[in-house]
KEKOLZA-899702 format. One record per residue: residue number from 1; residue in one letter; x, y, z of N, C-alpha, C in turn. Coordinates in Angstrom, 2 decimals, m for minus. Atoms other than C-alpha are relative to their C-alpha. Example, Ala and Ser with C-alpha at 12.3 -4.5 7.8 and 13.67 -1.06 7.14 Angstrom:
% residues 2
(1, 'A', (0.89, m1.19, 0.00), (12.30, m4.50, 7.80), (0.90, 1.20, 0.00))
(2, 'S', (m0.82, m1.19, m0.06), (13.67, m1.06, 7.14), (m0.77, 1.09, 0.73))
***
This chain:
% residues 209
(1, 'X', (m0.55, m1.31, 0.39), (m148.07, m16.99, m18.28), (1.48, 0.08, 0.40))
(2, 'X', (m1.43, m0.15, m0.25), (m144.34, m16.32, m18.57), (0.25, 1.22, 0.90))
(3, 'X', (m0.30, m1.09, m0.92), (m142.91, m14.17, m15.76), (1.46, 0.44, m0.15))
(4, 'X', (m1.38, m0.49, 0.00), (m139.80, m12.05, m15.42), (0.89, m0.89, 0.84))
(5, 'X', (m0.79, 0.87, m0.86), (m138.62, m14.28, m12.59), (0.42, m1.28, m0.72))
(6, 'X', (m0.33, 1.21, 0.75), (m138.77, m17.34, m14.85), (1.12, 0.27, m0.99))
(7, 'X', (m1.03, m0.35, 0.95), (m136.71, m15.58, m17.46), (1.35, 0.22, 0.66))
(8, 'X', (m1.26, m0.26, m0.72), (m134.09, m14.39, m14.96), (0.62, m1.30, 0.51))
(9, 'X', (m0.51, 1.30, m0.46), (m133.80, m17.89, m13.49), (0.61, m0.78, m1.15))
(10, 'X', (m0.50, 0.73, 1.16), (m133.38, m19.43, m16.95), (1.32, 0.59, m0.50))
(11, 'X', (m1.23, m0.68, 0.43), (m130.68, m16.86, m17.75), (1.10, m0.04, 1.06))
(12, 'X', (m0.95, 0.09, m1.13), (m128.98, m17.52, m14.38), (0.52, 1.38, 0.42))
(13, 'X', (m0.35, m1.34, m0.44), (m129.02, m13.83, m13.49), (m0.49, 0.19, 1.43))
(14, 'X', (0.44, m0.26, m1.38), (m129.04, m13.16, m9.74), (m0.64, 1.38, 0.08))
(15, 'X', (0.66, m1.29, m0.10), (m131.34, m10.35, m8.68), (m0.41, 0.29, 1.43))
(16, 'X', (0.57, m0.46, m1.26), (m132.49, m8.31, m5.72), (m1.45, 0.39, m0.26))
(17, 'X', (1.39, m0.44, 0.17), (m136.10, m7.32, m5.10), (m0.06, 1.38, m0.64))
(18, 'X', (m0.03, m1.33, 0.60), (m135.16, m3.76, m6.01), (0.23, m0.08, m1.51))
(19, 'X', (m0.27, 0.15, 1.43), (m133.75, m4.87, m9.37), (m1.22, m0.57, m0.73))
(20, 'X', (1.20, 0.56, 0.62), (m136.82, m6.98, m10.10), (m1.09, 1.05, m0.12))
(21, 'X', (1.00, m1.08, 0.04), (m139.08, m4.05, m9.23), (0.32, 0.99, m1.12))
(22, 'X', (m0.40, m0.92, 1.06), (m137.08, m1.81, m11.58), (m0.32, m0.58, m1.37))
(23, 'X', (0.29, 0.63, 1.28), (m137.42, m4.30, m14.42), (m1.50, m0.07, m0.26))
(24, 'X', (1.46, 0.01, 0.13), (m141.15, m4.70, m13.78), (m0.53, 1.38, m0.37))
(25, 'X', (0.42, m1.37, 0.28), (m141.54, m0.92, m13.79), (0.33, 0.38, m1.44))
(26, 'X', (m0.40, m0.29, 1.38), (m139.62, m0.62, m17.06), (m0.96, m0.65, m0.99))
(27, 'X', (0.91, 0.71, 0.90), (m141.79, m3.26, m18.75), (m1.37, 0.67, m0.01))
(28, 'X', (1.31, m0.64, m0.11), (m144.94, m1.58, m17.48), (m0.02, 1.34, m0.75))
(29, 'X', (m0.05, m1.30, 0.68), (m143.82, 1.82, m18.81), (0.05, m0.15, m1.51))
(30, 'X', (m0.01, 0.24, 1.44), (m143.04, 0.42, m22.25), (m1.41, m0.34, m0.48))
(31, 'X', (1.36, 0.39, 0.38), (m146.48, m1.21, m22.39), (m0.95, 1.21, 0.06))
(32, 'X', (0.88, m1.16, m0.18), (m148.11, 2.01, m21.17), (0.13, 1.01, m1.13))
(33, 'X', (m0.23, m1.06, 0.96), (m146.50, 4.36, m23.67), (0.17, m0.48, m1.43))
(34, 'X', (m0.23, 0.54, 1.33), (m146.08, 2.03, m26.63), (m1.01, 0.49, m1.05))
(35, 'X', (0.96, m0.46, 1.02), (m149.33, 3.03, m28.39), (0.29, 1.41, m0.51))
(36, 'X', (m0.27, m1.38, 0.40), (m148.28, 6.70, m28.43), (1.38, 0.18, m0.64))
(37, 'X', (m1.38, m0.21, 0.43), (m144.52, 6.36, m28.98), (0.48, m1.04, m1.02))
(38, 'X', (m0.38, 1.06, 0.96), (m144.47, 3.23, m31.19), (1.40, m0.54, 0.30))
(39, 'X', (m1.30, 0.46, m0.46), (m141.57, 1.80, m29.21), (0.36, m1.38, m0.53))
(40, 'X', (m0.24, 1.36, 0.45), (m141.97, m1.81, m30.30), (m1.29, m0.59, m0.56))
(41, 'X', (1.18, 0.66, 0.57), (m144.28, m4.01, m32.35), (m0.51, m1.13, 0.89))
(42, 'X', (0.35, 1.13, m0.87), (m144.32, m6.66, m29.59), (m0.68, 0.51, 1.27))
(43, 'X', (0.63, m0.33, m1.28), (m146.41, m6.71, m26.41), (m0.16, m1.29, 0.81))
(44, 'X', (0.25, 1.15, m0.87), (m147.15, m8.98, m23.45), (1.20, m0.94, 0.08))
(45, 'X', (m1.06, 1.01, m0.09), (m145.18, m12.24, m23.32), (0.98, 0.11, m1.17))
(46, 'X', (m0.85, m0.14, 1.18), (m143.86, m11.62, m26.82), (1.07, 1.07, 0.24))
(47, 'X', (m0.96, m1.05, m0.32), (m142.21, m8.40, m25.61), (1.04, m0.51, 1.02))
(48, 'X', (m0.93, 0.54, m0.99), (m140.70, m10.17, m22.58), (1.03, m0.90, m0.64))
(49, 'X', (m0.91, 0.99, 0.57), (m139.21, m12.97, m24.64), (0.90, 0.62, m1.06))
(50, 'X', (m0.75, m0.48, 1.15), (m138.15, m11.21, m27.84), (0.85, 1.24, 0.28))
(51, 'X', (m0.72, m1.24, m0.27), (m136.92, m8.02, m26.24), (0.71, 0.01, 1.35))
(52, 'X', (m0.62, m0.06, m1.33), (m136.32, m8.21, m22.48), (0.96, m1.16, 0.22))
(53, 'X', (m0.87, 1.16, m0.21), (m134.96, m11.76, m22.24), (1.12, m0.04, m1.03))
(54, 'X', (m1.02, m0.05, 1.05), (m133.15, m11.39, m25.55), (1.10, 1.00, 0.37))
(55, 'X', (m0.98, m1.01, m0.42), (m131.44, m8.22, m24.25), (0.87, m0.52, 1.13))
(56, 'X', (m0.72, 0.48, m1.18), (m130.47, m9.87, m20.98), (0.86, m1.23, m0.27))
(57, 'X', (m0.78, 1.21, 0.30), (m129.03, m12.95, m22.70), (1.50, 0.29, m0.11))
(58, 'X', (m1.43, m0.37, 0.07), (m125.73, m11.03, m23.11), (0.59, 0.31, 1.36))
(59, 'X', (m0.47, m0.35, m1.34), (m125.46, m10.43, m19.35), (1.28, m0.75, 0.40))
(60, 'X', (m1.22, 0.70, m0.44), (m122.87, m13.21, m18.69), (1.27, 0.53, m0.67))
(61, 'X', (m1.17, m0.52, 0.71), (m120.54, m11.78, m21.34), (0.40, 1.37, 0.56))
(62, 'X', (m0.31, m1.36, m0.46), (m120.78, m8.16, m20.18), (0.42, 0.02, 1.46))
(63, 'X', (m0.33, 0.04, m1.43), (m120.58, m9.08, m16.50), (1.44, m0.40, 0.24))
(64, 'X', (m1.41, 0.38, m0.12), (m117.08, m10.47, m17.14), (0.95, 1.14, m0.35))
(65, 'X', (m0.83, m1.14, 0.39), (m115.84, m7.12, m18.45), (0.30, 0.90, 1.20))
(66, 'X', (m0.29, m0.94, m1.10), (m114.10, m4.60, m16.16), (m0.97, 1.17, m0.02))
(67, 'X', (0.93, m1.13, m0.06), (m116.24, m1.65, m14.99), (0.38, 1.08, m1.01))
(68, 'X', (m0.27, m1.03, 1.00), (m116.58, 1.07, m17.59), (m1.28, 0.59, m0.55))
(69, 'X', (1.12, m0.69, 0.64), (m118.86, 2.91, m19.98), (m0.57, m0.85, m1.14))
(70, 'X', (0.70, 0.72, 1.05), (m121.46, 1.16, m22.14), (m0.83, 0.98, m0.82))
(71, 'X', (0.89, m0.76, 0.87), (m123.17, 2.74, m25.15), (m0.98, m0.95, m0.66))
(72, 'X', (1.05, 0.74, 0.70), (m126.47, 1.43, m26.51), (m0.39, 0.84, m1.21))
(73, 'X', (0.18, m0.76, 1.23), (m126.67, 2.53, m30.14), (m1.39, m0.25, m0.59))
(74, 'X', (1.35, 0.15, 0.54), (m130.11, 3.21, m31.63), (m0.91, m0.67, 1.01))
(75, 'X', (0.60, 0.67, m1.15), (m131.63, 2.41, m28.26), (m1.51, m0.22, m0.12))
(76, 'X', (1.44, 0.18, 0.17), (m135.28, 2.91, m29.24), (m0.74, 0.03, 1.33))
(77, 'X', (0.73, 0.13, m1.27), (m137.27, 1.67, m26.24), (0.94, m0.21, 1.19))
(78, 'X', (m0.95, 0.23, m1.09), (m134.06, 1.34, m24.21), (0.53, m1.41, 0.01))
(79, 'X', (m0.42, 1.39, 0.12), (m133.11, m2.09, m25.48), (1.25, m0.13, m0.87))
(80, 'X', (m0.04, 0.83, m1.21), (m130.81, m3.75, m24.65), (0.45, 0.73, 1.26))
(81, 'X', (m0.69, m0.71, m1.07), (m129.38, m1.00, m22.45), (m0.66, 0.00, 1.36))
(82, 'X', (0.64, m0.14, m1.31), (m131.98, m0.52, m19.72), (m0.10, m1.32, 0.76))
(83, 'X', (m0.01, 1.27, m0.74), (m132.56, m4.20, m18.83), (1.40, m0.39, 0.48))
(84, 'X', (m1.37, 0.37, m0.39), (m128.78, m4.73, m18.81), (0.50, 0.84, 1.17))
(85, 'X', (m0.60, m0.86, m1.04), (m127.86, m1.71, m16.66), (m0.64, m0.23, 1.37))
(86, 'X', (0.63, 0.31, m1.28), (m130.37, m2.73, m14.00), (0.79, m1.07, 0.75))
(87, 'X', (m0.73, 1.11, m0.61), (m128.25, m5.85, m13.40), (1.52, 0.13, m0.11))
(88, 'X', (m1.44, m0.25, 0.12), (m124.82, m4.32, m14.12), (0.33, 1.30, 0.73))
(89, 'X', (m0.17, m1.24, m0.76), (m124.40, m1.76, m11.31), (1.40, 0.59, m0.07))
(90, 'X', (m1.37, m0.50, 0.07), (m120.64, m1.43, m11.93), (0.24, 0.89, m1.22))
(91, 'X', (m0.19, m0.70, 1.26), (m121.21, 0.27, m15.29), (m0.82, 1.29, m0.08))
(92, 'X', (0.76, m1.19, 0.36), (m122.35, 3.62, m16.64), (m0.50, m0.20, m1.42))
(93, 'X', (0.63, 0.25, 1.29), (m124.72, 3.60, m19.63), (m0.37, 1.31, m0.69))
(94, 'X', (0.48, m1.08, 0.83), (m125.31, 6.04, m22.46), (m0.94, m0.58, m1.05))
(95, 'X', (0.98, 0.41, 0.99), (m128.45, 5.55, m24.53), (0.03, 1.00, m1.15))
(96, 'X', (m0.11, m0.88, 1.17), (m128.01, 6.96, m28.04), (m1.20, m0.24, m0.90))
(97, 'X', (1.26, 0.13, 0.73), (m131.33, 7.60, m29.76), (m0.32, 1.32, m0.68))
(98, 'X', (0.20, m1.26, 0.72), (m131.90, 10.17, m32.50), (m1.44, 0.48, m0.05))
(99, 'X', (1.41, m0.41, 0.01), (m135.72, 10.16, m32.31), (m0.33, 0.79, 1.26))
(100, 'X', (0.33, m0.84, m1.14), (m136.88, 13.00, m30.09), (m1.08, m0.60, 0.89))
(101, 'X', (1.09, 0.60, m0.77), (m140.06, 11.19, m29.04), (0.51, m1.15, 0.85))
(102, 'X', (m0.52, 1.15, m0.74), (m138.22, 8.04, m28.05), (1.02, 0.44, 1.05))
(103, 'X', (m0.94, m0.53, m0.99), (m135.45, 10.01, m26.33), (m0.74, 0.58, 1.20))
(104, 'X', (0.82, m0.52, m1.09), (m138.16, 11.75, m24.30), (m0.52, m1.12, 0.88))
(105, 'X', (0.43, 1.17, m0.78), (m139.57, 8.39, m23.26), (1.14, m0.52, 0.86))
(106, 'X', (m1.14, 0.53, m0.74), (m136.09, 7.24, m22.24), (0.34, 0.89, 1.21))
(107, 'X', (m0.29, m0.91, m1.12), (m135.52, 10.34, m20.08), (m1.00, m0.22, 1.13))
(108, 'X', (1.02, 0.20, m1.02), (m138.80, 9.78, m18.29), (0.18, m1.32, 0.75))
(109, 'X', (m0.10, 1.31, m0.64), (m138.25, 6.09, m17.63), (1.27, m0.09, 0.85))
(110, 'X', (m1.24, 0.00, m0.79), (m134.66, 6.62, m16.43), (m0.22, 0.75, 1.31))
(111, 'X', (0.31, m0.75, m1.23), (m135.89, 9.24, m13.94), (m0.88, m0.83, 0.92))
(112, 'X', (0.91, 0.82, m0.79), (m138.68, 6.92, m12.80), (0.73, m1.15, 0.69))
(113, 'X', (m0.76, 1.12, m0.57), (m136.20, 4.09, m12.21), (1.11, 0.44, 0.95))
(114, 'X', (m1.05, m0.51, m0.89), (m133.84, 6.34, m10.26), (1.40, m0.31, m0.51))
(115, 'X', (m1.28, 0.37, 0.59), (m130.98, 5.67, m12.69), (0.75, 1.18, m0.61))
(116, 'X', (m0.59, m1.17, 0.65), (m130.06, 9.24, m13.64), (1.50, 0.16, 0.29))
(117, 'X', (m1.42, m0.12, m0.31), (m126.66, 8.98, m11.92), (0.86, m0.96, m0.81))
(118, 'X', (m0.78, 1.00, 0.75), (m125.65, 5.96, m14.02), (m0.38, m0.09, m1.47))
(119, 'X', (0.47, 0.07, 1.38), (m127.51, 6.56, m17.28), (m0.22, 1.40, m0.54))
(120, 'X', (0.33, m1.25, 0.66), (m127.56, 9.46, m19.69), (m0.45, m0.29, m1.43))
(121, 'X', (0.58, 0.17, 1.33), (m129.28, 9.96, m23.06), (0.59, 1.03, m0.93))
(122, 'X', (m0.45, m0.89, 1.07), (m127.82, 11.44, m26.23), (m1.01, m0.07, m1.13))
(123, 'X', (1.00, m0.05, 1.06), (m130.45, 12.56, m28.72), (0.68, 0.40, m1.31))
(124, 'X', (m0.77, m0.27, 1.21), (m128.18, 12.31, m31.76), (0.12, m1.28, m0.82))
(125, 'X', (m0.38, 1.13, 0.83), (m127.27, 10.05, m34.66), (1.37, m0.49, 0.43))
(126, 'X', (m1.29, 0.56, m0.39), (m124.29, 7.74, m34.09), (1.16, 0.85, m0.51))
(127, 'X', (m1.10, m0.78, 0.58), (m122.15, 9.89, m36.40), (0.22, 1.33, 0.71))
(128, 'X', (m0.14, m1.23, m0.76), (m122.76, 12.87, m34.12), (0.59, m0.18, 1.38))
(129, 'X', (m0.56, 0.30, m1.33), (m121.31, 11.14, m31.04), (1.51, 0.21, m0.02))
(130, 'X', (m1.44, m0.24, m0.09), (m117.83, 12.24, m29.95), (0.65, m0.78, 1.14))
(131, 'X', (m0.52, 0.74, m1.15), (m117.44, 10.31, m26.69), (0.38, m1.42, m0.41))
(132, 'X', (m0.36, 1.39, 0.24), (m115.75, 6.90, m26.62), (m0.45, m0.86, 1.18))
(133, 'X', (0.58, 0.93, m0.98), (m116.94, 3.80, m24.73), (0.79, m1.30, 0.04))
(134, 'X', (m0.67, 1.29, m0.18), (m115.50, 0.60, m23.33), (m0.76, m1.14, m0.69))
(135, 'X', (0.86, 1.02, 0.61), (m118.46, m1.45, m24.61), (m1.08, 0.71, m0.82))
(136, 'X', (1.07, m0.52, 0.84), (m120.84, m0.71, m27.48), (m0.93, m1.16, m0.33))
(137, 'X', (0.99, 1.04, 0.28), (m124.04, m2.75, m27.81), (m1.06, 0.54, m0.95))
(138, 'X', (1.15, m0.39, 0.81), (m126.81, m2.71, m30.39), (m0.72, m1.25, m0.48))
(139, 'X', (0.84, 1.14, 0.37), (m129.68, m4.95, m31.45), (m0.61, 0.16, m1.38))
(140, 'X', (0.57, m0.16, 1.34), (m130.46, m3.63, m34.93), (0.45, m1.17, m0.87))
(141, 'X', (m0.34, 1.18, 0.78), (m130.61, m6.64, m37.23), (0.34, 0.36, m1.45))
(142, 'X', (m0.47, m0.36, 1.33), (m129.29, m4.72, m40.23), (1.45, m0.44, m0.15))
(143, 'X', (m1.35, 0.47, 0.30), (m125.97, m5.53, m41.90), (1.03, 0.83, 0.77))
(144, 'X', (m1.02, m0.68, m0.80), (m123.02, m4.70, m39.65), (0.93, 0.84, m0.86))
(145, 'X', (m0.87, m0.76, 0.89), (m121.09, m3.42, m42.68), (m0.43, 1.47, m0.07))
(146, 'X', (0.52, m1.36, 0.06), (m123.34, m0.34, m42.64), (0.36, 0.82, 1.24))
(147, 'X', (m0.22, m0.64, m1.30), (m122.42, 0.43, m39.03), (1.45, m0.02, 0.45))
(148, 'X', (m1.23, 0.37, m0.70), (m118.94, m0.84, m38.42), (0.99, 1.14, 0.22))
(149, 'X', (m1.03, m1.03, m0.15), (m116.63, 2.12, m39.05), (m0.34, 1.03, 1.08))
(150, 'X', (0.31, m0.94, m1.10), (m118.48, 4.69, m36.89), (m0.05, m0.69, 1.37))
(151, 'X', (m0.02, 0.72, m1.27), (m118.90, 2.00, m34.22), (1.42, m0.13, 0.53))
(152, 'X', (m1.38, 0.19, m0.43), (m115.19, 1.28, m34.13), (0.62, 1.30, 0.49))
(153, 'X', (m0.54, m1.30, m0.38), (m114.36, 4.98, m33.92), (m0.44, 0.42, 1.40))
(154, 'X', (0.51, m0.37, m1.32), (m116.45, 5.28, m30.75), (0.39, m1.00, 1.09))
(155, 'X', (m0.41, 1.04, m0.94), (m114.90, 2.20, m29.10), (1.45, 0.24, 0.43))
(156, 'X', (m1.36, m0.20, m0.51), (m111.84, 2.56, m26.86), (0.90, m1.15, m0.42))
(157, 'X', (m0.95, 1.07, 0.26), (m108.68, 0.57, m27.54), (m0.16, m1.08, 1.07))
(158, 'X', (0.25, 1.09, m0.93), (m109.22, m2.84, m25.98), (m1.46, m0.18, 0.35))
(159, 'X', (1.43, 0.06, m0.28), (m112.95, m2.20, m25.91), (m0.70, m1.08, m0.81))
(160, 'X', (0.77, 1.10, 0.57), (m115.74, m4.48, m27.08), (m1.24, 0.51, m0.72))
(161, 'X', (1.23, m0.25, 0.74), (m118.39, m4.15, m29.79), (m0.84, m1.27, 0.07))
(162, 'X', (0.89, 1.15, m0.20), (m121.37, m6.42, m29.07), (m1.24, 0.19, m0.86))
(163, 'X', (1.14, m0.09, 0.91), (m123.87, m6.96, m31.89), (m0.92, m1.19, 0.22))
(164, 'X', (1.01, 1.05, m0.10), (m127.05, m8.93, m31.23), (m0.45, m0.36, m1.41))
(165, 'X', (0.32, 0.43, 1.35), (m127.69, m10.98, m34.35), (m0.87, m1.26, 0.02))
(166, 'X', (0.89, 1.15, 0.12), (m129.91, m13.78, m35.64), (0.72, m1.27, m0.42))
(167, 'X', (m0.50, 1.30, 0.46), (m128.93, m16.79, m37.75), (1.51, m0.01, m0.19))
(168, 'X', (m1.44, 0.16, 0.09), (m125.36, m18.10, m37.69), (0.52, 0.29, m1.41))
(169, 'X', (m0.47, m0.18, 1.37), (m125.07, m18.13, m41.48), (0.13, 1.48, m0.35))
(170, 'X', (m0.02, m1.44, 0.29), (m125.88, m14.41, m41.67), (1.14, 0.68, 0.75))
(171, 'X', (m1.05, m0.62, m0.83), (m123.55, m13.43, m38.81), (1.38, m0.36, m0.55))
(172, 'X', (m1.29, 0.46, 0.52), (m120.70, m15.50, m40.21), (0.33, 0.71, m1.30))
(173, 'X', (m0.21, m0.69, 1.26), (m121.17, m13.92, m43.62), (0.42, 1.44, 0.20))
(174, 'X', (m0.35, m1.40, m0.28), (m121.02, m10.38, m42.20), (1.42, 0.11, 0.55))
(175, 'X', (m1.34, m0.01, m0.59), (m117.91, m11.17, m40.15), (1.05, m0.26, m1.07))
(176, 'X', (m0.96, 0.32, 1.06), (m116.16, m12.72, m43.13), (0.16, 1.16, m0.98))
(177, 'X', (m0.07, m1.14, 0.90), (m117.01, m9.70, m45.28), (0.80, 1.15, 0.62))
(178, 'X', (m0.82, m1.01, m0.69), (m115.57, m7.32, m42.67), (1.48, m0.34, m0.09))
(179, 'X', (m1.40, 0.43, 0.06), (m112.38, m9.36, m42.60), (0.54, 0.11, m1.42))
(180, 'X', (m0.40, m0.03, 1.41), (m112.25, m9.60, m46.40), (0.33, 1.42, m0.44))
(181, 'X', (m0.21, m1.40, 0.39), (m112.50, m5.82, m46.76), (1.10, 0.67, 0.81))
(182, 'X', (m1.05, m0.57, m0.83), (m109.83, m5.28, m44.13), (m0.47, 1.11, 0.91))
(183, 'X', (0.56, m1.07, m0.83), (m112.14, m3.12, m42.02), (0.24, m0.21, 1.49))
(184, 'X', (m0.11, 0.30, m1.42), (m111.66, m4.89, m38.70), (1.41, 0.19, 0.53))
(185, 'X', (m1.28, m0.13, m0.69), (m108.87, m3.80, m36.40), (0.19, m1.16, 0.95))
(186, 'X', (m0.09, 1.03, m1.03), (m109.67, m6.40, m33.77), (m0.40, m1.38, m0.47))
(187, 'X', (0.33, 1.40, 0.25), (m110.72, m10.02, m33.52), (m1.50, m0.22, 0.23))
(188, 'X', (1.43, 0.28, m0.12), (m114.26, m11.30, m34.05), (m0.27, m1.40, 0.53))
(189, 'X', (0.43, 1.28, m0.56), (m116.04, m14.09, m32.20), (m1.51, m0.06, m0.01))
(190, 'X', (1.45, 0.18, 0.02), (m119.55, m15.49, m32.58), (m0.41, m0.96, 1.11))
(191, 'X', (0.47, 0.84, m1.11), (m121.35, m16.86, m29.51), (m1.50, m0.26, m0.15))
(192, 'X', (1.44, 0.27, 0.01), (m124.72, m18.64, m29.47), (m0.67, 0.61, 1.22))
(193, 'X', (0.78, m0.56, m1.10), (m127.37, m16.94, m27.32), (m1.15, m0.93, 0.34))
(194, 'X', (1.14, 0.79, m0.46), (m129.81, m18.96, m25.24), (m1.05, 0.97, 0.56))
(195, 'X', (1.06, m0.91, m0.45), (m132.96, m16.85, m24.99), (m1.18, m0.84, 0.49))
(196, 'X', (1.09, 0.82, m0.55), (m135.58, m18.40, m22.68), (m1.30, 0.16, m0.78))
(197, 'X', (1.32, 0.06, 0.63), (m138.84, m19.44, m24.37), (0.00, 0.46, m1.47))
(198, 'X', (m0.09, m0.41, 1.40), (m137.57, m18.42, m27.83), (0.67, m1.10, m0.81))
(199, 'X', (m0.54, 1.08, 0.83), (m137.09, m21.16, m30.40), (0.44, 0.54, m1.36))
(200, 'X', (m0.59, m0.59, 1.20), (m135.15, m19.08, m32.90), (1.49, 0.19, 0.25))
(201, 'X', (m1.44, m0.21, m0.13), (m131.46, m18.66, m33.61), (0.30, 1.43, 0.44))
(202, 'X', (m0.52, m1.28, m0.44), (m129.80, m15.85, m31.73), (1.50, m0.16, 0.27))
(203, 'X', (m1.45, 0.03, m0.21), (m126.09, m15.03, m31.63), (0.49, 1.38, 0.41))
(204, 'X', (m0.73, m1.24, m0.25), (m123.73, m12.40, m30.31), (1.24, 0.01, m0.87))
(205, 'X', (m1.26, m0.21, 0.70), (m121.02, m11.08, m32.56), (0.84, 0.93, 0.86))
(206, 'X', (m0.88, m0.77, m0.86), (m118.18, m9.87, m30.36), (1.25, 0.38, m0.77))
(207, 'X', (m1.21, m0.48, 0.66), (m115.40, m7.72, m31.80), (0.83, 0.77, 1.01))
(208, 'X', (m0.90, m0.65, m0.96), (m112.50, m6.81, m29.53), (0.94, 0.90, m0.76))
(209, 'X', (m0.83, m0.95, 0.75), (m110.80, m3.68, m30.75), (1.47, m0.08, 0.45))
***
């Protein structure tokens, strides 16, 4: 059976017992409430690998950024935001989730984890957000062209947009289309993601505004 400790070791993420307990509690709460809230289609080891480890695979990139505000767009079950913020204590996180049921779950789990001072929830659509952020992350595997302009508007100058994506060919095509249309203000970079126990292509698309 795959464990959280194995995943953290493979990702080279240092942890304290308190952080591990928080991550275990988060996973347990997702599993507990998933049948009622329909948070994710995955469960058990599949949830750990495809969602928790996948979310944490961006840790080395974000950990190099100066302290600031992170936004998780379309957070759903709190992914990738909650696993990341547990191991990024220098940052403040905003979870943006328009579904009332899922936002309610997020409020409960943040209170349970004792993260209310560093995490807040906005129950709105991205277009209804007025605050700006140093880092914007999201894991929706839809075309970035549909999201890019409102994302850029919510990103501070010098900030970073971090899109979790799948196959290189798809990511490269989206980036080239953004450049072709003249939509990008900043520079784009594609990084391969090593997700423990997952034999599928994963990449990060990084856009520095």
